[in-house]
C-alpha angles and dihedrals in degrees: 000000000000089000090054093049092048091055099036106037091101091052092049092047091049093047091048091055090046091053091050090052094046095045093049097047093052094052093039093054090054092052094044091047089057090050091050092049098246113165121246090249092051090052090048089057090049091052094044091052090068091062092047089057093041092054092048092048093051089057099043104033095077091057091048091051092049091051103045106008138250098282097053094044093048095047095045096048094044089052090054090050092052092048096049092049089058092048096056097080091039094061109033096185121124094224093051088049090051090054091046092051091051089054092044092050092048092049096045090050091052092046091051092049090051097045095042090051089057091045094050090047091053091053125080132209089262098054104026093105092052090045091055090048092050091047091051091050091051090051094050094044090050094053093045092048090050091063091058090059091060091082099050095085144010111283090212090067136060104260097084090052092049092053097063090041090055093044091053091047091051093044097071094047096078091042096050093041095048120106093229110129118250108254125232113251114216127186115249118220113247132233120214116249090235091057091047092052090048092052097045117008092174092049093051098040092041092052091050094051094040089054089062093046094048095046090049088053096044097039107030106033090084090047088052092049093048092047094054090048103250114171117245091257093050092043093052092050091045092055093042091053092065090061096038087058090049091051094048098045102034096087100040088053090047090051091051092047091064091052107045145032102299093211090060091049091048090052094048094045092048091048093050090048089049090052089051090054091050089052090053091048096047100038102028092129089071112075093206091053088051089055090049090050092048093049092049097044094044093040093055103030098054096050089049088073093061090040094055089047092052091046092052090050089059089071098040131088114237091250091056099048097086091044091053094051096074090049092051092048091048093050091048090049093053090055091046093057092056097042102078093040094054090042091053091049092051092047089052090049102047104008132249094331086070087078093064094035092060092049091047092052092050095048093047087052090054091048092047094049091048089053090049093050090052087066094052104060139002119262117251115254111274090235089059099048124104126254121270116240126190115248129164120228087231094060125104128248089268092066090048090051089049089054088051091051090051091052091050093048092047091050091050091050091051091052091051091049092049092048092048090051 
């Protein structure tokens, strides 16, 4: 692990700064949009636009990297991110913000693909699982730290937009100046979505629904907080609590997933998250109940991504795991695009509780479908299932492929151990 840290510290530092910048700009736009008088539906379009760009970037970034290389792609996209962040307060128009968010989403996706390629290349078969865990921790710490920066200046001014722009500009300095070799980027064969659904209906449907739930959480929680009038200090803690919950509960859920029927765990986790959303909807006037709801929803929703990925792997051959990853990311992205828009519509229809109501409906759907799938085929023996690996819903297809590689390597090691015994 020390060898990995010595070669990847610059990547992890850069990615941490990127996550701070990304986490701050999303929350800041929600607060500034409230100040500027944007409607809830207009802000939902702004938040959804990020996922439109992110999905496009995940499809096009690999081709860009193959044409001009990792370094040029990373530097160019990070420069665009920094520029757009500065332009937000200059043009306070929702449609200009929508265009900016598409660009930001596209660029962040490409930057993640590039950086995660380097990260995966720095890891070995022996430490890839720990590398993924460390990367996830860096992501969560970055987003949580970003919320603390919300209170350092007036959101109606320019300073808070300058901070993420500077952080993004600084973030690619340690990466581009590191001595880590540039990895080769090879095309991964694709699996049709129809084939993916046939292999794992729960994995595919769960990823689609979860995309909507996660994007509502990531994109609209700040809009919700600003709409109900939370102070900046309370809003920043409210947003941070979603990711604190994810950090605390990710590994216990992962531990359980390797020791029981994953469909049952998916159902239980989704139900608990749904109950958390109901608490937020019913008792949203109490700030402490809001924090409890955020911790529960974030703590259960984020680990579901890794859990659905591990469950899908249980029905895939090792040669097909990498091919399935792009399909799973695409399906999740399609759900993510719709999530903020539907959330905004529901908040406009019934008020702020519509935020939690939409998340609750989606999570109950996941739980119900998991229960239904349990009646359709027997679960594989726990001893024959793949290994869980931590992945954030905000990661690119490269991190998902790395998790797939880790599952393949772990399965191969188990086979060797069994044969030796």
